[in-house]
C-alpha positions, 0 to 999 in steps of 0.5 A: 895256817894249814891251808898255806902249808903251816904246821906247829913245830912248837906250842907252849912248854917249859922254857929252860934258859941256858944263856941269857933271859928266857922269853916270857909267856907262851912260845909258838913256832910255826913251820912253812915250806918257804918264807913266801908261804909264811908271808902268804899266810900272814897277808891272807884274807883269812888271817887278816880277819882274825889278826886284830883278835890275837893282837887284842888278846896278847902281847906278842912278837912275830918273826919270819926266820929263814932256815933249812929243814931238819933232815 
């Protein structure tokens, strides 16, 4: 992930739902400089080699969300 410019924005922690149901389990948010960089990481041979390990160990949902960086 780091070799593609990824960095952890959020890892775990207490979830406090203000509206609606909170997600269950552990939350991870990874920031990339662009959608292109995020896709390069996800499609990379390095991540492809370990993806099945994560998929076998967890039930997860992965999204790419385009947005603006915080100033």
